[in-house]
C-alpha positions in Angstrom: 0.2 -0.2 0.2 1.6 3.5 -0.8 2.0 6.5 1.3 -1.6 7.7 0.2 -3.7 5.3 0.6 -2.2 4.6 4.4 -3.1 8.1 4.8 -5.9 8.0 3.7 -6.8 4.8 6.2 -5.4 6.4 9.3 -7.9 9.5 9.0 -10.3 7.1 8.8 -10.0 6.5 12.3 -9.0 10.3 13.8 -12.1 12.3 14.1 -9.2 14.1 15.1 -6.0 13.7 14.6 -2.6 15.9 16.5 -1.2 16.9 13.7 -2.0 15.2 10.7 1.9 17.2 8.9 3.3 14.4 11.8 1.1 11.9 11.1 2.4 12.1 7.5 6.1 12.2 7.8 5.7 9.2 10.3 3.8 6.6 8.1 6.2 8.9 4.5 9.4 7.4 6.4 8.2 3.7 5.9 9.4 2.9 9.4 7.8 0.4 11.5 5.8 2.1 14.4 4.1 1.3 17.9 0.4 2.9 18.4 -1.2 2.6 21.7 -5.0 1.6 22.7 -5.6 0.7 26.1 -8.5 -0.2 27.8 -9.9 -0.2 31.9 -11.1 -3.8 32.6 -14.3 -3.4 33.3 -18.1 -5.2 33.6 -19.5 -6.6 29.6 -17.8 -5.1 26.0 -19.8 -3.7 23.7 -19.8 -2.8 20.0 -18.0 0.5 20.3 -15.1 -1.3 22.3 -15.8 -4.3 20.7 -16.3 -4.2 17.2 -16.0 -0.9 16.5 -12.4 -1.2 18.3 -11.1 -3.7 15.6 -12.6 -2.0 12.8 -9.9 1.0 13.8 -7.0 -1.2 14.9 -7.0 -3.0 11.6 -7.4 0.2 10.0 -4.0 1.5 11.6 -2.5 -1.5 11.2 -2.9 -0.7 7.2 -1.3 2.3 7.8 2.0 0.6 9.0 1.2 0.7 13.1 2.2 -2.2 15.2 0.1 -2.0 18.0 0.3 -2.5 22.0 -3.1 -3.0 23.5 -2.8 -2.0 27.3 -4.5 -3.5 29.9 -5.0 -1.3 31.7 -6.0 -3.6 35.3 -3.3 -1.3 37.2 -5.9 1.4 36.3 -8.8 0.3 36.7 -7.8 -0.6 40.2 -7.0 3.5 40.7 -10.7 4.1 39.5 -12.1 1.7 42.1 -14.1 -0.3 38.8 -15.1 -3.7 40.0 -15.7 -2.8 43.3 -11.3 -2.3 43.3 -10.9 -5.7 42.7 -7.7 -7.0 41.0 -8.9 -10.6 40.9 -12.0 -9.8 38.9 -10.7 -6.9 36.8 -8.0 -9.6 35.7 -10.6 -12.3 34.2 -12.7 -9.3 32.5 -9.0 -8.4 31.0 -9.0 -11.3 29.1 -12.3 -12.1 28.4 -11.6 -7.9 26.1 -9.3 -10.4 24.5 -10.9 -13.4 23.3 -13.7 -11.1 22.4 -11.7 -8.8 19.2 -10.0 -12.7 18.6 -13.3 -13.3 18.1 -14.2 -10.2 16.1 -11.6 -10.3 13.5 -9.0 -7.9 14.9 -5.5 -8.7 12.7 -3.9 -10.9 16.2 -0.2 -10.9 14.2 0.4 -7.3 14.2 -1.2 -6.2 17.8 0.2 -6.9 21.0 -1.1 -6.8 24.3 0.8 -5.6 27.5 -0.6 -5.5 31.1 -0.6 -3.0 33.1 0.5 -4.8 36.1 3.7 -5.9 34.2 4.3 -2.5 32.9 4.6 -0.5 36.2 6.9 -3.4 36.9 9.8 -1.9 34.1 12.5 -0.5 34.6 12.5 3.9 34.8 8.5 3.5 34.3 7.5 5.3 38.2 10.3 7.4 37.9 8.8 9.2 34.6 5.4 9.7 36.4 7.3 11.4 38.9 8.5 13.9 36.1 5.7 14.2 34.8 4.2 14.8 38.3 7.1 17.5 38.6 6.6 19.7 35.2 2.9 19.7 35.7 0.9 21.1 37.8 -2.8 19.9 40.4 -5.2 22.3 38.0 -3.5 21.0 35.0 -3.4 17.0 36.1 -7.4 17.8 36.9 -8.4 18.6 33.5 -7.4 15.0 32.6 -9.6 13.1 34.3 -12.0 13.7 32.3 -10.0 10.4 30.4 -11.7 7.9 33.2 -15.0 8.9 33.1 -14.6 11.4 36.0 -15.2 15.0 36.2 -13.1 17.6 38.1 -15.5 19.0 40.4 -15.6 14.8 41.4 -14.5 14.1 44.7 -11.3 11.5 44.2 -9.4 10.0 46.0 -5.4 9.7 45.5 -5.8 7.2 43.3 -7.4 8.6 40.6 -4.9 11.5 40.6 -2.0 9.4 40.0 -4.1 7.5 37.8 -3.7 10.3 34.3 0.0 10.4 35.2 0.2 6.6 34.8 -1.4 6.6 30.5 0.1 9.6 30.0 4.0 7.1 31.2 2.4 4.3 29.4 2.7 6.1 26.2 6.5 6.7 26.1 7.3 3.2 27.9 5.0 1.9 24.9 7.5 3.9 22.7 4.4 4.8 21.0 4.8 7.3 18.2 0.4 7.7 18.1 -1.9 7.6 20.3 -4.5 5.8 18.5 -8.0 6.2 21.3 -11.5 8.0 22.3 -12.2 12.0 21.6 -13.1 11.4 25.6 -9.0 11.0 26.0 -7.5 13.1 24.2 -6.7 15.8 27.6 -3.8 13.4 28.3 -2.8 12.5 24.9 -2.0 16.7 24.7 -0.7 16.0 28.1 2.0 14.2 26.7 3.0 16.2 23.9 3.5 18.4 26.5 5.9 16.8 29.1 7.6 15.1 26.0 10.7 17.5 26.3 10.7 17.8 30.1 11.3 13.6 29.8 13.4 14.0 27.7 12.4 12.6 24.0 12.9 14.8 20.9 9.4 13.7 19.3 6.1 14.0 21.2 2.8 11.0 20.1 0.9 11.9 18.2 -3.0 11.5 19.1 -5.1 9.8 17.2 -8.1 10.3 18.1 -11.3 8.2 17.3 -15.3 9.2 16.8 -17.0 8.0 20.7 -20.7 6.1 19.4 -24.2 7.5 20.5 -25.5 5.1 23.4 -28.9 4.7 21.4 -31.1 6.0 24.0 -32.8 9.9 23.7 -30.0 12.1 24.5 -29.8 14.3 26.9 -31.1 18.7 26.8 -29.1 20.6 25.1 -26.8 21.9 27.3 -25.0 25.0 24.9 -22.3 25.8 26.8 -20.4 22.1 25.8 -17.7 21.7 24.2 -18.5 18.9 21.5 -15.8 16.4 23.4 -17.9 16.7 26.9 -21.5 16.6 24.0 -19.7 13.4 22.8 -18.9 11.9 26.4 -22.2 12.3 27.9 -24.2 11.1 24.9 -21.9 8.6 24.5 -23.2 4.5 25.7 -23.2 2.8 29.2 -22.0 -0.6 30.2 -24.1 0.0 33.2 -27.7 0.9 31.5 -27.5 -2.4 28.8 -30.4 -1.0 26.3 -28.1 1.9 25.8 -25.7 -0.1 23.5 -25.4 -3.3 21.7 -23.5 -5.8 23.7 -21.0 -8.2 21.5 -22.6 -11.7 22.5 -26.1 -10.4 23.0 -28.6 -12.2 20.2 -30.3 -11.7 17.3 -33.6 -10.6 20.1 -31.5 -8.0 21.9 -30.2 -6.2 19.3 -33.8 -6.2 17.6 -35.1 -5.6 21.0 -32.5 -2.1 21.2 -32.0 -1.2 17.8 -36.2 -1.0 17.4 -36.8 1.5 20.5 -33.3 3.1 19.9 -34.2 7.2 19.0 -34.4 7.4 15.4 -36.8 10.4 14.6 -37.1 10.8 10.8 -36.0 13.1 9.1 -33.8 13.9 11.5 -29.5 13.0 10.8 -27.7 15.0 13.9 -27.1 12.9 16.7 -29.7 10.2 15.5 -27.7 6.8 17.2 -29.0 3.6 14.4 -27.5 6.4 11.8 -24.1 6.4 13.8 -23.8 2.5 14.1 -25.0 2.9 10.1 -21.8 4.7 9.9 -19.3 3.4 11.7 -20.2 0.1 12.1 -21.8 -1.2 8.2 -19.6 1.3 6.4 -17.0 0.3 7.9 -16.8 -3.3 7.2 -18.4 -3.2 3.9 -19.1 -0.8 1.0 -22.6 -0.7 1.2 -25.0 -1.1 2.2 -29.2 -2.4 1.1 -32.2 -1.9 3.0 -34.5 -4.4 2.4 -38.3 -3.1 2.0 -41.5 -3.6 0.8 -42.1 -3.3 -2.9 -45.8 -1.1 -1.8 -42.7 1.5 0.0 -40.2 0.4 -3.4 -38.8 -2.5 -2.3 -34.9 -2.7 -2.0 -32.7 0.1 -2.5 -29.1 -0.2 -1.9 -26.7 2.2 -0.8 -22.9 2.3 -2.0 -21.9 5.5 1.0 -23.2 6.6 3.9 -23.7 10.0 2.3 -26.2 8.4 0.0 -28.0 6.6 3.1 -27.4 10.0 5.0 -28.9 12.3 2.1 -31.7 9.3 1.7 -32.5 9.1 5.1 -33.0 13.1 5.7 -35.6 13.9 3.1 -37.2 11.2 4.6 -37.5 8.6 1.3 -35.9 6.1 4.1 -38.1 5.6 6.5 -36.2 4.5 10.6 -38.4 1.9 10.1 -36.8 0.2 7.7 -33.5 1.1 8.8 -33.4 0.2 11.9 -34.4 -3.6 10.2 -32.1 -3.6 8.0 -29.9 -2.3 11.1 -30.7 -5.7 13.1 -29.7 -7.7 10.5 -26.4 -6.6 9.9 -25.2 -6.6 13.2 -26.6 -10.2 14.2 -24.4 -11.2 11.1 -21.5 -9.2 11.8 -22.1 -10.6 15.8 -22.7 -14.4 14.9 -19.2 -15.5 15.4 -18.2 -14.2 18.3 -21.3 -15.7 19.3 -20.0 -18.3 18.0 -17.3 -18.8 19.4 -18.0 -18.1 22.6 -20.4 -21.4 22.7 -16.9 -23.4 21.1 -14.4 -22.4 22.9 -15.0 -23.6 26.3 -12.1 -21.0 28.1 -14.0 -18.0 27.1 -17.3 -19.4 27.6 -16.2 -19.4 30.9 -14.7 -15.8 30.9 -17.8 -14.9 29.7 -20.4 -16.2 32.6 -17.5 -14.7 34.9 -17.7 -11.7 34.1 -21.5 -11.6 33.8 -21.5 -13.0 38.0 -19.5 -9.2 38.6 -21.3 -6.7 38.9 -20.5 -3.2 37.6 -19.3 -0.3 39.5 -18.7 2.9 38.2 
């Protein structure tokens, strides 16, 4: 694949790239580079973490990256996830790995790294301390959004350490690209700021992917919030099962959730059904066929998301027809994962354990 094509793939992933010219230069160098993503093991895995993450990781691999996937067990522990039970957190981490194996993540180019191993590496805590020295407390507090918290929350000391650790992770993994969701961009910006303080002659490039909306109706308008803050508020939630499709949902689960999902006729803004079409369906394939009764014009094929959105906005495409088609697509995409967890005994036992755990915020 030529440089132009690789860069185009990376741009498909990045809703925001800081900085594009740095990423282009990195790709043009034709040298292998590490891209970092990480996840805090907590509860079951929804489609944004599973299938959408797989789509993005595979695209970045196509753009020349080798992925370092950080299983952030220490971070989840610091953030009181799974009741602060490290054993449960690590079980969830193993479960997530099995999900990604099942849905097509390019495992030949992905290395999973446990945070509990990374923190033992020489220089890790020295790097954390250097970041802490370089920045004052208000600057660090502005990053706590990355762990689903607010500056106004009553934070434990461990939650102050969390963003320092995540920033250090980037450098310890030698990650020239930090490829995470838009909700994580603040710590990527912190990493760019402190790189010279740590003695690096490069800054990590931030490639921030879109955050899929939850399926439930959006909250009332809050005009003062930023685009990122709004995206975070509207995102799907593990604590509300109806806000997202989960990776092992049955067809009946998918149909129930999608049928009642927020999708006003003709409205394309903040429409989660359209988001699933854009980022999941068209992320996996180049077209989408909508089955319709002959009396409403029969089946119609869309060869781009833009065509589909235009038809929906003009009310040529009805919400129910779109939802029915989306159910079919999602069911087909998730069938390999469901089958994998039926056939693989280890994966099946992990799933049963995770489903028995209580999810904590």
